[in-house]
PATI-935952 format. One record per atom (N, C-alpha, C): residue in three letters; z, y, x. Coordinates in steps of 0.001 Angstrom, whole numbers, plus 500000, padded with zeros to 6 digits. Each point is the difference from the previous one (the first is absolute). Example, Ala and Ser with C-alpha at 12.3 -4.5 7.8 and 13.67 -1.06 7.14 Angstrom:
PATI-935952
ALA507800494310513190/ALA500000501190499110/ALA500000501200500900/SER499280501050499650/SER500060501190500820/SER500730501090499230/
This chain:
PATI-935952
MET640012361527955076/MET499500498532500049/MET500942498985499500/ALA501325500396499915/ALA501141499057499212/ALA499526499978498286/LEU499456501262499529/LEU499570499869498787/LEU498970499212499633/VAL499032499918500956/VAL498767498940499869/VAL500361498629500193/LEU500946499819500647/LEU500691498537500222/LEU500501499648498768/MET501025500694499311/MET500612499990498672/MET498890499841498987/ILE499017500677499702/ILE499121499926499140/ILE499206498486499977/SER499632499712501480/SER499329498752499923/SER500888498845499696/LEU501300500046500405/LEU500825498980499745/LEU500277499943498555/GLY499968501068499197/GLY500182500125498652/GLY498979499402499066/VAL498561500315500613/VAL498950499310499232/VAL500090498579500260/GLY500287499443501117/GLY499872498407500287/GLY500931499392499032/ALA501359500943499890/ALA501171499256499142/ALA499639499848498725/CYS499109500995499540/CYS499589500068498554/CYS498968498975499347/GLY499510499156501097/GLY499089498951499835/GLY498723500236499945/TYR499547501491500312/TYR498636500165499935/TYR499114499466500982/GLN498952499445499782/GLN498931499346500906/GLN498642500706499807/PHE499215499948501393/PHE498756500357499939/PHE499175498887499896/THR498809500171499162/THR499031498786499912/THR498733500612500107/VAL498996499107500513/VAL498813500516500102/VAL498994499110499045/GLU499138500596499170/GLU499338499333498997/GLU498592499665500690/GLY499280499241499301/GLY498574499669500535/GLY499966498738500897/PRO498604499692500269/PRO499837498828500830/PRO500462500010501328/GLY500152501435500574/GLY500131500285501400/GLY498872499677500781/PRO500024500272501291/PRO498970499821500938/PRO499622498400500248/ALA498928499567500250/ALA499524498883500367/ALA500273499546501308/ILE500450498669500483/ILE500517499768501228/ILE498635499897500880/GLY499767500553501116/GLY499131500102500855/GLY498708501037499246/GLY500299500711498989/GLY499054501066499807/GLY499004499360499060/GLY500051498639499348/GLY498891499398499485/GLY499773500511498573/HIS499140499543499499/HIS499294500540498445/HIS501322499437498993/VAL500357501062499346/VAL501049499564498796/VAL498973499718498789/PRO500204498792499356/PRO499303499589498795/PRO500367500776498876/THR499019500391498988/THR500293500591498853/THR499571499137498926/GLY500702500064498951/GLY499602499043498742/GLY500565498717500163/PRO499986499014498952/PRO500234498767499956/PRO499017499019501059/PRO500554498865500530/PRO499104499260500769/PRO498755499362499075/VAL499077499506500490/VAL498831499296499205/VAL500461498815500141/ARG499710499242498670/ARG500510498526499905/ARG498596499332500332/ILE500030499126501164/ILE498857499606500558/ILE500171498508500362/ALA498908499057499543/ALA500102498719500485/ALA499143499907501188/LEU500763499368501078/LEU499359499919501229/LEU499563498725500577/HIS498578499655499876/HIS499423498858500420/HIS500081499593501467/THR500049498805500424/THR499885499494501195/THR498777500570500790/LEU500005500451500942/LEU498845500732500717/LEU499071498849500341/ARG498653499814499738/ARG499125499203500675/ARG500126500080501524/ASN499668498738500769/ASN499883500123501251/ASN498758499517500465/ASN498972500997500522/ASN498771499999500432/ASN499937499723501438/THR501094499599500757/THR500056499874501100/THR500304498268500487/PHE499852499896501300/PHE500519498449500548/PHE501455500185500114/GLU500812501028499920/GLU501311499610500381/GLU500996499562498951/PRO500531499005500240/PRO500633499207498784/PRO501208500709499489/ASN500261500007498695/ASN500987500328499149/ASN500437501494500249/LEU499006500822500378/LEU499928501407500120/LEU500271500805498758/GLU499198499324498829/GLU500063500762498666/GLU501313500032499381/PHE500938499013500376/PHE501528500081499430/PHE500605500953500716/LYS500106500110501311/LYS500684501109500795/LYS499619501513499528/TYR498791500182500079/TYR499403501260499669/TYR500294500225498308/THR499875499141499319/THR500410500494498514/THR501692500056499952/ARG500543499517500823/ARG501471500198499961/ARG500315501381500559/TYR499108500463501162/TYR500169501254500598/TYR499833501020498739/LEU498811499930499537/LEU499534500971498982/LEU501304500042498899/ARG500113498915499277/ARG501286499910498987/ARG501291500954500551/GLN500255499839501346/GLN501269500676500307/GLN499845501456500218/ALA498570500329500542/ALA499704501255500417/ALA499972500882498477/LEU499211499281499124/LEU499970500880498547/LEU501335500085499424/GLN500870499130500029/GLN501312500366499443/GLN501055500592500859/SER499694500172501313/SER500731500839500902/SER499713501740499847/ALA498724499874499938/ALA499497501437499514/ALA500392500489498542/GLY500454499057499014/GLY500485500412498671/GLY498638500316499280/SER498737499391500215/SER499045500592498992/SER499436498918499274/ALA500684498699500236/ALA499480498984498923/ALA501038498874499853/THR500001499781498750/THR501099498910499448/THR499137498699500128/ILE500233498907500759/ILE499107498791499900/ILE500490498995499129/VAL499261499502499030/VAL500282499201499007/VAL499316498663500414/GLU500448498859499340/GLU499726498703500418/GLU498599499445499174/ASP499719500534498821/ASP498980499560499219/ASP499189501145499742/ASP498604499682499718/ASP499088501167499687/ASP500253500616498427/VAL500745499222499255/VAL500161500400498663/VAL501030501150499948/SER500873499904500905/SER501170501097499978/SER499341501238500995/ALA498895499865500340/ALA499455501182500920/ALA499062500829499315/ASP500171501415500397/ASP498936500773499758/ASP498736500038500824/PHE500329499680501030/PHE498681500063501008/PHE500180498701500903/ILE498858499624500640/ILE500067498693500849/ILE499407500256501207/LEU500548499914501040/LEU499399500174501456/LEU499441498524500498/ASN498826500137500560/ASN499395499117500582/ASN499556500369501240/GLY499874499143501355/GLY499388500515501218/GLY499700498730500693/ALA499463500377501435/ALA499667499101500692/ALA500210500503501526/ILE500342498814500788/ILE500075500204501709/ILE498738499975500339/VAL499111501074500263/VAL498587499758500110/VAL499782499703501519/SER500639500343500993/SER499582499531501463/SER501284500207500727/VAL499969499083500996/VAL500844500096501433/VAL499156500047501039/VAL500347500985500798/VAL499079499954501358/VAL501137500102501024/LEU499471499265501045/LEU500857499771501305/LEU499503500737501323/PRO499758501321499977/PRO499208500366501492/PRO500797500030500872/SER499335500045501229/SER501100499932501295/SER499644501584500325/VAL501465500404500414/VAL500174501292500314/VAL500054499990501577/ALA500736499191500638/ALA500000500099501417/ALA499831498543500820/PHE499129499820500600/PHE499748498797500711/PHE499500500091501700/SER500588498774500252/SER499509499630501652/SER498619499298500142/GLN499711499496501264/GLN498780499362500031/GLN500170498446499549/THR501299499545499641/THR500300498660499684/THR500498499973498415/GLN500635500970499761/GLN500630499774498570/GLN500042501468499324/THR500386499638498856/THR500409501456499051/THR501497500136500281/GLN500384501356500326/GLN501309500362500167/GLN500611500700498956/GLU499231500618499141/GLU500647500638498836/GLU498920499915498900/SER500460499635498652/SER499025499936498897/SER500427500829498819/ARG499313500082499071/ARG500213500927498818/ARG499899499171498698/VAL500731500134499048/VAL499801499432498618/VAL499566500949499039/THR498896499983499390/THR499534501252499135/THR499565499203498689/VAL500739500299498953/VAL499886499306498694/VAL499560501193498894/ASN499256499485499079/ASN499384500888499103/ASN500229499371498555/VAL500816500704499085/VAL500093499466498649/VAL499681501308498981/ALA499522499164499017/ALA499418500792498939/ALA500634499624498644/VAL500382500870499231/VAL500686499701498610/VAL499220501078498941/SER500340499205498780/SER499533500835498850/SER501025499842498838/VAL500188501046499076/VAL501134499879498979/VAL499075500345498695/LYS500034499043499052/LYS499523499973498575/LYS500697500152499002/HIS499661500555498925/HIS500864500268498871/HIS499745498764499087/ARG501445499392499827/ARG499884498652499437/ARG499274499754498656/LYS500178501105498855/LYS499320499921498803/LYS498470500195500067/THR499625501170500841/THR498595500211499922/THR499198499436501140/GLY500625499364501179/GLY499284499620501030/GLY499389501002500911/LYS500109501311499547/LYS499599501014501065/LYS500667500190501156/THR499449500019501159/THR500535500316501248/THR500397501446500166/ARG501399500121500327/ARG500506501417499980/ARG499936500338501463/TRP500260499309500857/TRP500210500311501546/TRP499540498705500843/SER499356500475501090/SER499646499175501126/SER500253500664501398/GLN500231499077500863/GLN500310500548501246/GLN500039498751500966/ALA499158500467501275/ALA500083499187501280/ALA500535500758500975/THR500856499234500926/THR500619500523501182/THR500073498994501059/THR499901500433501093/THR500166499379501398/THR501155500400500831/ASN500530498890500798/ASN501259500268500806/ASN499891498893501155/SER500478500585501009/SER499862499154501293/SER501403499867500636/ALA499996498955500946/ALA501274499995500902/ALA499669499207501146/GLU500476500173501181/GLU499567499446501274/GLU501235499254500627/PHE499416499013500746/PHE500990499146500482/PHE499342499446501343/PHE501106499620500996/PHE499714499560501181/PHE499598498611500284/VAL499129499393500554/VAL499541498785500307/VAL500547499362501262/GLY500688498931499867/GLY500919499493501119/GLY499375499124500901/ALA499028499122499484/ALA499233498991500827/ALA498687499651499377/SER499130499542500777/SER498818499427499721/SER499892498632500164/ALA498720499435499400/ALA500107498623499859/ALA499732499237501363/SER499753500864501030/SER499869499449501290/SER501072500175500858/SER501079500633499583/SER501022500333500746/SER501153498903500151/SER501078499827500853/SER500923499274499988/SER500964499977498687/GLY500342498884499439/GLY500688500134498637/GLY499186500524499043/ALA498795499691499758/ALA499054500664499281/ALA500437499389498429/ALA500518499086499623/ALA500434499434498796/ALA501074501004499500/SER501113500252500807/SER501072500711499304/SER499587501188500160/GLY499144500609501068/GLY499801501436499852/GLY499145500167498743/LEU499001499336499694/LEU498934500179498881/LEU501079499835498615/GLN500862499420500101/GLN500900499805498715/GLN500671501317500021/PHE500399500639500995/PHE500768501053499916/PHE499168501164499588/ASN498842500172500494/ASN499042500771499535/ASN499911500124498600/ARG499677498652499292/ARG499993500028498393/ARG500997500469499522/VAL501257499754500580/VAL501179500769499282/VAL499843501653500029/LEU499600500366501350/LEU499671501623499892/LEU499111500383498916/GLN498883499129500148/GLN499082500535498994/GLN500460499994498567/ASP500591498975499587/ASP500616499944498652/ASP500875501197499718/ARG500831500496501025/ARG501052501152499653/ARG499127501371499896/ALA499030499852500849/ALA498908501157499995/ALA499193499994498429/LEU499567498992499607/LEU499609499745498615/LEU500857500482498854/GLU501432499628500161/GLU501002500538499184/GLU500169501277499900/GLN500061500741501405/GLN500035501290499996/GLN498916500939499526/ALA498849499415500128/ALA498849500763499481/ALA499993499816498242/GLY500407498993499700/GLY499975499644498463/GLY501219500969499302/GLN501096500192500706/GLN501109500844499573/GLN499424501458499947/GLY499229500365501099/GLY499514501344499892/GLY498830500240499001/VAL499180498936499755/VAL499000500231498883/VAL500889499996498646/ALA500901499273499618/ALA500971499929498836/ALA500346501462499803/GLU500675500746501151/GLU500714501260499688/GLU498878501107499839/ASP498713499818500710/ASP498875501106499704/ASP499639499787498447/LEU499802498611499638/LEU499631499965498514/LEU501051500465498929/ALA501224499684500463/ALA501149500587498909/ALA499796501458500053/ASP499962500755501260/ASP499945501497499930/ASP498703500413499164/GLN498853499193500091/GLN498734500453499424/GLN500302499696498349/PHE500586498914499602/PHE500112499630498658/PHE501127501039499432/LEU501072500498500821/LEU500827500996499360/LEU499226501504499717/SER499076500224500898/SER499319501353500086/SER499067499759498575/ALA499238498798499963/ALA499313499962498636/ALA500651499953498762/ARG501357499535500130/ARG500869500120498640/ARG500327501208499839/ASP500243500911500962/ASP500391501397499621/ASP499056500658499483/GLN498647499578500422/GLN498710500885499483/GLN499720499449498540/GLY500726499217499405/GLY499679499655498702/GLY499005498772499831/LYS499678499396500757/LYS498921498943499969/LYS500567498861499288/PHE501469499496499954/PHE500511499053499114/PHE500769500346499005/SER499481500956499272/SER500520500486498900/SER499471499199498839/VAL501177499507499078/VAL499712499059499037/VAL499486500676498768/GLU498761499729499364/GLU499548500879498973/GLU500958499326498648/THR500250500937499122/THR500430499612498899/THR499144500599498803/LYS500145499110498769/LYS499269500621498943/LYS500831500865499103/LYS499258501117499679/LYS500773500995499306/LYS499431499856498357/SER500934500096499122/SER499604500289498663/SER499242501019499662/LEU498848499704499185/LEU499200501069499502/LEU500805500815498997/PRO499878501397499863/PRO500522500716498953/PRO499340500059498551/VAL500910499799499199/VAL499161500028498753/VAL499546501471499459/SER498552500000499419/SER499657501204499814/SER500676500554498656/VAL499849501294500010/VAL500591500526498568/VAL499430499525498863/SER498644499971500110/SER499461499404498692/SER500201498947499387/GLU500371498906501147/GLU500363498688499460/GLU501365500077499650/SER500878500687500574/SER501391500013499617/SER500242500720498503/ALA499211500803499909/ALA500031500777498629/ALA499405499251498792/ARG498963499094500303/ARG499342499320499246/ARG500901499243498888/PRO499920500229498649/PRO500830499228499084/PRO499540498403499813/LEU500932499024499953/LEU499871498783500167/LEU499421499494498452/SER499119499205500220/SER499208499447498825/SER501021498986499317/PRO500035499955498808/PRO501028499147499156/PRO499530498351500346/SER501040499271500238/SER499718498668500306/SER499404499169498787/TYR499404498931500311/TYR499428499203498911/TYR501223499510499335/GLY499916500048498427/GLY500858499418499092/GLY501209500884499692/GLU499859501501500597/GLU501132500760499619/GLU499868500595498671/ASN500943500124499377/ASN500216500161498639/ASN499756501623499788/ARG498979500542499204/ARG499519501129499884/ARG499995500219498315/SER500382501377499713/SER500049500272498473/SER498630500189499316/VAL499630499219498863/VAL498872500228499586/VAL499898500815498613/PRO499368501245499955/PRO500034500669498721/PRO499844499107498754/GLU500494500484498838/GLU499960499179498764/GLU498976500697499240/ALA499439498971499251/ALA498626500488499107/ALA500533500803498966/PRO499120500987499690/PRO500310500890498587/PRO499965499289498736/
């Protein structure tokens, strides 16, 4: 036992350190991205619903999710990008989950977002995806109850929070799908390869240029 302790102290005193190479395990067991991120220009999502300013929030959520996943590098202009992402908030639905005879007690926000990615130079669509996410919230007051004005205002706050939660879930799902598509090679950038010179062309003698001095045989 003493001998083992002396060896351990000796190794530590000599400055030896044990290091681990490689990316290591991902936190939470997530997907580890492979290869460089895709240079992409993210356009603001179109808002096809009646919810105001929802396009700016959802575009920000999608930007953050793509960057956090390590699958994309967001550039500010189209010229600097290899691909362009466009999309739209297709719908927002507010179905009732639980209700009494007089009012809705619990409601659910369901949002649907569709996006597509095109190659900037060719305009060809490389990837498209639509996803749906939901979030529930409790309704505190109805229009006929006491304190209706403040109650309905508080309900709106809860609804906005549910919209944000559903939008964040949509963004995370789209980022995961985008990462899987990138690993499948759907965003590979095509490069032009130089054609090989044929042997007959390389061995063909060069014809003399115009005006080149050539010896003329003398007349006998």
